[in-house]
C-alpha positions in Angstrom: -8.4 -20.0 3.9 -11.7 -19.1 6.0 -12.7 -15.9 5.1 -12.2 -14.1 8.2 -8.4 -14.4 7.7 -8.9 -13.1 4.3 -10.6 -9.9 5.6 -8.1 -9.8 8.5 -5.4 -10.1 5.6 -6.7 -7.6 3.7 -7.3 -4.7 6.4 -4.3 -5.9 7.5 -2.2 -4.9 4.7 -4.7 -1.6 3.8 -4.3 -0.1 7.0 -0.4 -1.1 7.1 -0.2 0.5 3.8 -2.0 3.8 5.1 0.2 3.6 8.2 3.6 3.8 5.6 2.2 6.5 3.5 1.2 4.5 0.7 -2.2 6.6 0.8 -1.6 9.4 2.8 -4.9 11.0 2.8 -7.4 9.0 4.2 -9.8 10.7 1.5 -7.7 8.4 -1.1 -9.3 4.9 1.1 -13.0 5.9 1.0 -15.1 4.6 -2.2 -16.0 7.9 -4.4 -18.0 6.1 -7.0 -17.1 9.2 -9.7 -13.2 8.3 -9.2 -14.1 4.6 -10.3 -14.2 5.8 -13.9 -11.7 7.4 -16.4 -10.1 9.5 -16.3 -8.9 8.8 -12.8 -9.4 5.2 -12.4 -8.9 4.4 -9.0 -10.0 1.0 -8.7 -8.3 0.1 -5.2 -11.5 2.3 -3.7 -13.7 -1.0 -4.2 -11.1 -2.9 -1.8 -10.0 0.0 0.6 -13.0 1.5 2.0 -14.9 -2.0 3.0 -11.5 -3.4 4.4 -9.5 -0.1 6.0 -9.6 -0.3 9.8 -9.4 3.3 10.1 -9.5 6.6 11.0 -6.2 6.1 12.5 -2.9 3.6 11.6 -1.8 0.3 13.1 0.2 2.2 16.2 -3.6 3.8 17.4 -4.7 1.2 20.1 -8.6 1.6 18.4 -6.9 0.0 15.4 -5.5 -2.8 17.2 -8.1 -3.8 18.7 -10.1 -3.7 15.7 -8.0 -5.8 14.4 -7.4 -8.6 17.2 -11.6 -8.7 17.1 -11.1 -10.2 13.6 -8.8 -12.8 15.1 -11.0 -13.9 18.4 -14.1 -13.0 17.8 -15.2 -13.4 14.5 -13.7 -16.8 13.6 -16.1 -18.2 16.5 -19.4 -16.1 15.5 -18.5 -17.8 12.0 -18.9 -21.4 13.4 -22.1 -20.2 15.0 -24.5 -17.4 14.2 
């Protein structure tokens, strides 16, 4: 599995969870250092802050274009930077 495929899968999953309102508020996806530790312990913020394709949901054009570029452009760049 290539690194770009892993990032694409993670970005697609997190953006889909946001679209399905698993993360209803966009502030739950950003990196907030103080909420990583008890009493909050929101460890998902480490992954979501670097892989969420927002602001927006999966029905927004710019989000779809970003995900498409992760599939079409990034693997070619990884082969020959």
